[in-house]
N, C-alpha and C positions, 0 to 999 in steps of 0.2 A: 159281860152279865147275863147266861140264858137267864129269859122271860121276865127280863126289868124292861119296864117300858118308862124311863125316865123321862118324860115330855108329858109336865099336868099341863097348861095349856099357853098359847102364845097370841095375843094381840097387840097392835098397831106396837110391831118390832120390840116386844120386851116376852123372853118366853121363863118359862116358871117348871121348874125340874126338880124331880124329888128320884131320890136313891135312896132305897130300902139300907138302912144300916147292916142288913143280916145278909147283907148281897156283896158286901166287899168282904175279900179274903186277909189273910194273915195277921197277923199282934199285935198289939198294941192300940195307942188311943190314935195317933198322928195316920191321914190316906188322904195322899193325891190321886185326884181324879180328874184325867182331861179327856174334857167335853171337844166332838169332829166333829161340824157337820158341814153341809154344802148344798150350796143352791141347786145345786144341780145340773150345772152348765159348766163351768172350771174357776166358781168362787168357794173354796177351803175356808171354814171360818175356828180355830180352838181356842183353847182358855183351859189350863190350870186351876183346879180351886184343892186346896190342904184343907182335911177336913180335920176339929178335931173333936176330940169326945170324951167323957168321962167311963 
């Protein structure tokens, strides 16, 4: 997603993300987003999130 910076804040190991609905492509009301991160060395983290909207 060009121009989208989804990380809103992080504190105490809790990360808050925000993804504008307008930045999602495709049709329909359900989208699956993959969040992927790394600690910069060798540990990668990921999570799939499914969003449903009207």
